[in-house]
VOGU-3710 file (C-alpha; in Angstrom, 3 decimals, decimal comma):
1> xxxxxxxxxx> -89,090/46,666/-40,809  -88,186/44,041/-43,403  -89,526/41,195/-41,254  -92,443/40,148/-39,093  -92,295/37,843/-36,096  -94,408/35,198/-34,419  -93,663/34,692/-30,706  -90,333/36,467/-31,160  -89,172/34,314/-34,096  -89,014/35,344/-37,739
11> xxxxxxxxxx> -92,142/34,349/-39,598  -91,941/36,491/-42,746  -89,222/38,450/-44,600  -89,519/40,846/-47,555  -87,149/38,823/-49,713  -87,461/40,520/-53,105  -85,622/43,870/-53,319  -87,914/46,565/-54,656  -87,174/50,177/-55,623  -87,748/52,575/-52,710
21> xxxxxxxxxx> -87,436/56,291/-53,460  -87,336/57,159/-49,738  -84,067/55,247/-49,305  -82,349/54,591/-52,630  -83,789/57,444/-54,693  -81,201/59,709/-56,309  -82,661/62,705/-54,476  -82,237/61,055/-51,059  -78,764/59,737/-51,786  -77,447/63,030/-53,135
31> xxxxxxxxxx> -78,956/65,057/-50,281  -77,528/62,747/-47,611  -74,075/62,752/-49,205  -74,046/66,548/-49,440  -75,303/67,011/-45,888  -72,620/64,704/-44,479  -69,913/66,450/-46,531  -71,057/69,923/-45,421  -71,098/68,751/-41,790  -67,500/67,549/-42,071
41> xxxxxxxxxx> -66,488/70,908/-43,552  -68,344/72,762/-40,777  -66,300/70,897/-38,153  -63,107/72,499/-39,507  -61,594/75,810/-38,455  -63,058/78,349/-36,059  -66,610/77,716/-34,964  -69,257/78,712/-32,431  -71,576/76,743/-30,187  -74,621/77,799/-32,253
51> xxxxxxxxxx> -72,926/76,555/-35,434  -71,913/73,144/-34,101  -75,265/72,632/-32,359  -77,154/73,577/-35,525  -74,994/71,219/-37,588  -75,596/68,290/-35,250  -79,314/68,992/-34,884  -79,727/68,756/-38,672  -77,768/65,487/-38,736  -79,569/63,955/-35,763
61> xxxxxxxxxx> -83,015/64,811/-37,129  -82,101/63,236/-40,473  -80,717/60,166/-38,698  -83,841/59,754/-36,584  -86,123/60,128/-39,615  -84,186/57,423/-41,492  -84,364/55,044/-38,540  -88,102/55,601/-38,029  -88,803/55,290/-41,752  -87,000/51,937/-41,958
71> xxxxxxxxxx> -88,454/50,642/-38,700  -92,107/51,449/-39,391  -92,151/50,697/-43,122  -93,617/47,175/-43,487  -92,626/47,018/-47,159  -88,929/47,889/-46,864  -86,590/45,055/-47,913  -83,271/43,900/-46,456  -80,895/45,717/-48,881  -82,643/49,041/-48,236
81> xxxxxxxxxx> -82,480/48,459/-44,484  -78,744/47,827/-44,739  -78,437/51,062/-46,754  -80,136/52,893/-43,885  -77,576/51,475/-41,421  -74,825/52,852/-43,675  -76,533/56,240/-43,910  -76,998/56,642/-40,168  -73,418/55,559/-39,481  -72,154/58,098/-42,015
91> xxxxxxxxxx> -74,273/60,802/-40,373  -73,055/59,828/-36,917  -69,408/59,912/-37,982  -69,912/63,267/-39,746  -71,265/65,026/-36,667  -69,159/67,522/-34,728  -67,612/66,089/-31,551  -65,225/67,389/-28,912  -62,394/65,610/-30,754  -62,841/68,005/-33,688
101> xxxxxxxxxx> -62,398/71,139/-31,583  -59,244/72,909/-30,447  -58,530/72,664/-26,735  -58,322/76,424/-26,308  -61,906/76,609/-27,636  -63,070/73,815/-25,299  -61,804/75,905/-22,375  -63,996/78,887/-23,312  -67,522/79,439/-22,030  -68,925/79,105/-25,548
111> xxxxxxxxxx> -66,988/75,883/-26,139  -68,133/74,321/-22,853  -71,729/75,256/-23,663  -71,445/73,719/-27,128  -69,959/70,363/-26,086  -72,402/70,082/-23,164  -75,367/70,365/-25,533  -73,711/67,938/-27,973  -73,219/65,454/-25,137  -76,908/65,675/-24,186
121> xxxxxxxxxx> -77,947/65,203/-27,816  -75,686/62,167/-28,210  -77,126/60,755/-24,997  -80,530/60,674/-26,722  -79,725/59,893/-30,357  -76,662/57,635/-30,215  -78,407/54,834/-28,249  -81,218/54,858/-30,837  -78,705/54,413/-33,644  -76,861/51,626/-31,835
131> xxxxxxxxxx> -80,054/49,752/-30,918  -81,329/50,057/-34,509  -78,092/48,744/-36,062  -77,895/45,936/-33,530  -81,546/44,943/-34,125  -81,021/44,892/-37,905  -77,995/42,614/-37,765  -79,511/40,343/-35,124  -82,440/39,721/-37,486  -80,183/39,318/-40,508
141> xxxxxxxxxx> -78,170/36,707/-38,629  -81,420/34,957/-37,737  -82,500/35,097/-41,394  -79,197/33,496/-42,404  -79,955/30,581/-40,074  -83,392/30,120/-41,648  -82,636/29,936/-45,359  -86,111/28,551/-46,096  -87,614/32,001/-45,480  -85,994/33,302/-48,678
151> xxxxxxxxxx> -85,447/30,422/-51,099  -84,209/32,707/-53,870  -82,142/34,952/-51,623  -82,982/38,329/-50,082  -80,780/40,638/-52,131  -77,121/41,551/-52,037  -74,918/43,815/-49,957  -71,370/45,089/-50,408  -68,465/44,482/-48,059  -65,320/46,406/-49,043
161> xxxxxxxxxx> -66,118/45,972/-52,724  -67,135/42,309/-52,499  -70,714/41,384/-53,428  -72,344/39,233/-50,737  -75,663/37,396/-50,691  -77,499/38,673/-47,608  -79,185/35,370/-46,727  -75,874/33,467/-46,660  -73,767/33,694/-43,508  -70,049/34,311/-43,996
171> xxxxxxxxxx> -67,129/36,156/-42,422  -68,366/39,507/-43,780  -71,708/39,325/-41,967  -69,918/38,110/-38,836  -67,599/41,125/-39,034  -70,534/43,516/-39,496  -72,322/42,018/-36,503  -69,159/42,159/-34,380  -68,513/45,793/-35,339  -72,008/46,757/-34,170
181> xxxxxxxxxx> -71,399/45,059/-30,820  -68,006/46,785/-30,501  -69,676/50,132/-31,224  -72,077/49,510/-28,339  -69,171/48,607/-26,053  -67,294/51,749/-27,183  -70,227/53,924/-26,095  -70,521/52,126/-22,756  -66,794/52,721/-22,202  -67,364/56,438/-22,823
191> xxxxxxxxxx> -70,017/56,603/-20,092  -67,800/54,747/-17,625  -64,778/56,872/-18,558  -66,802/60,058/-18,056  -67,957/58,987/-14,596  -64,460/57,972/-13,465  -62,888/61,148/-14,886  -65,293/63,275/-12,903  -64,422/61,285/-9,782  -60,679/61,867/-10,389
201> xxxxxxxxxx> -61,190/65,608/-10,967  -63,545/65,967/-8,020  -60,859/67,555/-5,829  -59,864/70,019/-8,546  -61,220/73,536/-8,707  -64,426/74,134/-10,633  -62,487/75,969/-13,363  -59,894/73,176/-13,692  -62,660/70,587/-13,939  -64,538/72,620/-16,558
211> xxxxxxxxxx> -61,393/72,987/-18,671  -61,126/69,207/-19,118  -64,699/67,957/-18,740  -65,675/68,854/-22,315  -63,020/66,612/-23,814  -63,853/63,016/-24,833  -63,276/61,038/-21,590  -61,988/57,964/-23,453  -59,280/60,028/-25,140  -58,644/61,822/-21,858
221> xxxxxxxxxx> -57,828/58,532/-20,142  -55,800/57,288/-23,143  -53,713/60,447/-23,143  -53,229/60,194/-19,387  -52,119/56,524/-19,634  -49,771/57,144/-22,602  -48,224/60,139/-20,887  -47,546/58,068/-17,781  -46,054/55,146/-19,739  -43,807/57,388/-21,821
231> xxxxxxxxxx> -42,603/59,173/-18,685  -41,790/55,881/-16,954  -39,965/54,633/-20,076  -37,982/57,903/-20,198  -39,243/58,674/-23,734  -40,161/62,075/-25,094  -43,749/62,963/-24,264  -44,179/64,728/-27,623  -47,808/65,646/-28,331  -48,895/64,171/-24,980
241> xxxxxxxxxx> -47,147/67,017/-23,130  -49,735/69,711/-23,740  -53,428/69,545/-24,595  -53,364/72,020/-27,475  -50,896/69,987/-29,522  -52,585/66,728/-28,553  -56,000/68,037/-29,650  -54,504/69,244/-32,926  -53,160/65,760/-33,702  -56,440/64,158/-32,612
251> xxxxxxxxxx> -58,577/66,439/-34,795  -56,472/65,545/-37,850  -56,901/61,825/-37,145  -60,641/62,382/-36,653  -60,845/64,132/-40,035  -59,065/61,234/-41,779  -61,447/58,739/-40,177  -64,498/60,804/-41,178  -63,241/61,033/-44,760  -62,763/57,247/-44,864
261> xxxxxxxxxx> -66,266/56,506/-43,503  -67,796/59,022/-45,894  -66,029/57,624/-48,970  -66,772/54,023/-47,954  -70,486/54,776/-47,426  -70,897/56,528/-50,773  -69,043/53,742/-52,599  -70,954/50,959/-50,815  -74,449/52,424/-51,191  -73,937/53,242/-54,863
271> xxxxxxxxxx> -72,657/49,695/-55,438  -75,685/48,212/-53,645  -78,066/50,244/-55,808  -76,316/48,877/-58,887  -76,059/45,184/-57,943  -79,672/45,037/-56,721  -80,938/46,939/-59,794  -82,832/49,443/-57,644  -83,878/51,764/-60,451  -86,588/54,139/-59,263
281> xxxxxxxxxx> -89,034/56,544/-60,873  -87,098/59,756/-60,246  -89,814/61,851/-61,869  -91,909/61,432/-58,686  -90,468/63,063/-55,586  -91,502/61,227/-52,435  -91,726/62,630/-48,906  -88,382/61,031/-48,032  -86,595/62,832/-50,861  -88,214/66,165/-50,018
291> xxxxxxxxxx> -87,342/65,851/-46,309  -83,739/64,844/-47,026  -83,334/67,769/-49,399  -84,798/70,229/-46,875  -82,483/68,945/-44,153  -79,482/69,237/-46,473  -80,437/72,835/-47,282  -80,349/73,589/-43,555  -76,717/72,413/-43,410  -75,984/74,347/-46,606
301> xxxxxxxxxx> -77,358/77,520/-44,999  -75,027/77,080/-41,999  -72,114/76,488/-44,363  -72,886/79,659/-46,326  -73,074/81,638/-43,074  -69,633/80,299/-42,129  -68,259/81,288/-45,535  -69,779/84,780/-45,232  -68,189/85,285/-41,799  -64,852/84,049/-43,107
311> xxxxxxxxxx> -64,934/86,439/-46,073  -65,998/89,369/-43,882  -63,279/88,702/-41,330  -60,500/88,476/-43,906  -61,754/91,494/-45,847  -61,489/93,542/-42,645  -57,951/92,251/-42,080  -56,971/93,233/-45,638  -58,420/96,727/-45,171  -56,437/97,189/-41,961
321> xx> -53,222/96,056/-43,637  -53,569/98,120/-46,789
//
């Protein structure tokens, strides 16, 4: 990591930003952007459990490799570590979740199998991401309280287009730290919501429980509460009346949020490369660039398979019609 400790306190920080092809190299950046974009596209339309599992496996492996690379690299600096937190958040937001899937698919055997595997994968990988992000910002906040560790600063980061000195505490770093804590709370809420939902559905038939257990429990409870409030207020239930329409609205909102996170990450990382002057020797391909490219090609292969199935299906329909 970018720091070393003595009895739990910061004793040394890599203050001077240096080019790192495994994080800020053009090969790594381009591959990560393309993989996240392909994953978002793969979450749209008809899908299968093998497709969504394959998509998330590629993303989770890339995420884990980025976290391990940043954590065990003693020479990585603070700006590059912050870039890694942006990468892993982009990858996490680009993954396929139950909120992206139609409710009629969630009720199928294939859909239930898919979201069950995704839930188990998130149970392993999401805590790692959250702990990593939290550890990074805890240490950055500690660095900001010990300005003597980096007399000339420790590099710059970007917050919604504004250039910020990393070693100086301000509202932007406070917001980043708070957002990480809220993300942890959001995941804890999901676990609690899942346990309580199962308790509520305990008296239901096994089929009825299966039909709703794949859906995000936090949204399940939100929909249940909104439906009850609207009914008591004598308002139209609208999309809260049936699950299919509700899931359709939710998937569109999820897509908008993914697009925002993706665009913000690309913009922010590219800006950080520029303001920190992280020009690298792109003629030498490092292991990080090769691994990122290979992982992206895995997502590209799944995307091409989806396209091939789509073309085959619609060519058969055209032949039947004409």
